[in-house]
N, C-alpha and C positions, 0 to 999 in steps of 0.2 A: 340723336345729336343734340347737345345742349344748346338752348337758345342764347342769343347774344343779349347781355344785359342792356336795358334801355339807354343808359347814359353812353355806353360804347356804341350802340347802334346809331344814336344821334350824332356822335362824332364821325362815324363812318359815312353817314349821310352828308355831313358838312365837308368831309374830305372830297366829295364829288360835287360840291356846290359850284356855282358859277362865280361866286364871290371870292376873290383872291384872299382877302383877309380871313374869311371863314375857313378856307382851305389851310392856310398857314397855321391858324390857331388849332385846328383839328389835328394836323400833323404833329404839332408840338405836344398837345395834350395826350394823344395816343401813344407817343413815344414815352412820355412820363408815366403812363399807366402801367407799363411793363407787361408781365405775363398775361393778364386778362385780355389784353388787346391783341395778342399774337395771332390766334386763330382767325379772327375777322380780317386782320391785315393780310394774312397768308392767302385768304380767299381772293383778295384783290390782285394778286400777282399774275393771275391768268386773265385779267380784264383786257378788253380790246383797246382801252384808252391808255396810251403810253404814258402820258403825264400823270394819270392816276396811279399807274404801277410805280412810277418814280416816287410819288409821295408816300405810297405804302412802304416802299423799300427804305426810304429815308427814316420813317418811323420805326421800322424793324431794326435798322442799324442803331438807332438811339436806344432801343430796348436792349439790344446786345445779347448777353448770355442766355436769358430766359427764352430767346427765340431760336437758339441753336438746334435743339432736337427737331423742331418742325422744319427748319431750313435744311438740315442735313438729310432728313427723310426725303424732302423734295429734290435735293441735289442728287439723290440716288434713285429717283423715280424713272418712269418711262417717257414722260413728256419732255422732249428736248427744250422747248421754249421755257417751261417752268424750271427745268434744271439750270438753264442759263441765268434766269432771274435769281434763283437761290444761290448759285455760285458767286454771282456778283456781290450779293449782300454779305455772304460769308467772308469774302475778301475784304470788304469794307469794315466788318466787325473785327477781323484780324485775330480771331481766337484759334489757338493751336489745336483745340479739339476737333476742328474741322479738317485738319491736314489729311487724314486718311481718305476722306471723301473727295477732297480736291485732287489728291494724287491719283486716285482711281479715275476721276473725270479727265485727267490729263491724257489717258489712254483711250478715251471715248472715240468711237468710230465717226461721230459727228464732229467735223472740224470746228464748228462754232462753240460747241461745248468744251472741247479741249483747249481752244484759244482762250476762252473765258477763264478756264481753270488755271492756265499759265499766268494770266494777268493777276488772278487772285493770289496765287502762290508768291508771285513777285512782290505784291503789295504787303503780304504778311512777312515775307523775308525770313522764314524759319529755316535754319540750316538743315533740318531733317528732310526738307523737300529738295535739297540741292541735287542729289544724284538722280532723282526722278526727272528733274528739269534737264540735266545733262543728257539723259537718255532721249528726252523729247526733242532734242535738237535734230533727231533723225526722223521725226514724224513726217508722214508723207505729204502733209499739207503745208505749203509755204506760209499761209496765214498763221498757223500754229508755231512754226519755227521762228517766225518774226516775233511773235509774242513771247516765246521762250527766251529769245535773245534779250529782249527788254527786261524780262524777269530776272535773268541771271546777272544783269548789271547791278542788281540790288545786293549781290553777295560779294564781299571782298575776299575772294578765294582765287589764288593763282591758277588753279586747275580750270576755273571758269574762263579766265582770260585766254588760256591756251586753246581751249575748245572753241571759243568764239572766233579766234583768229583763224582757226582752220575752216570754220564756216565762212568767214569773210573771204578766204582764199578760194574755196571750192564750190560754194553754192551760187549758182547763176540764175536762180528762179526769182520770180516776183510774186507779190501778194495779189489778192483779188482787187486791191485798190491801186496797184501799180508800184508799190514800194519794193526796192531790191532787198532781199533777205541779207545779202552780203553787206549792204550799207548798215542795216540794223545791227548786224553782228559786230561790225567794226566800231560803231559808236558805243556799243555795250562794252567791248573789250577796252576801248580807250577810257571809258568812264571808270572801269575797275582799276586800270593802271594809274589814272590821275588821282584816285581817292587816296588820301594819306593813310598810311598804316596806323593802326592803333598802337600807342606807345606801350612798351613792355612795362608791366606793373610788377615790381619786385615782391616776393612773398614776404611774410611777416618776419622771418629770420633775417633776410637780407636788409630789410628796413631797420630792424633793431641794430644790426651790425654797423650800418652806416651811421646811425645816431651815436653809437658808442665811439666810433672813430672820430666824430666831430667834437666830442667832449674835450675840454682843455685839460 
């Protein structure tokens, strides 16, 4: 395994400093370094310190695309905790290349992994994940179904509103924190219904024809 260059190792150490300013500077600098900082930051995603994991995740999100291969590999790994960390960052980056891994995670047997995947897919909002999310409305975990409802609210698709209203009518379960899935589904359906539809944009021929008609 290649050793970490000294400047990056120093920044990784500062990221774990007790000095808040040093931590903030290190996070920013590591994010700006890009690809060379990816592996050292990935190593921190399994750290016991939650705050440190968040700082590493923030830097990886800033790095963006160069971090995708390592994050996708982690998202498809065996360690559920690391998978959750990677999926969360992939959702924040919002890159379509991660969709296949996130859709796969949506079917994970671990509800926490599937829940995080639903949240990430909603944040990305790519229509290619729409039908996978619709299917996940039937996931056995109420926590996952609740997250899927929220994710679907990001899609302005009538089919989503119809499916969500069915969940609001029929699902009587509650999440692990006590929220009613039906309430989440109803809010999501209302959000879709209240969102103004995108105006129709005439094609080039129609625009040209309208301009000709307006000529004196």
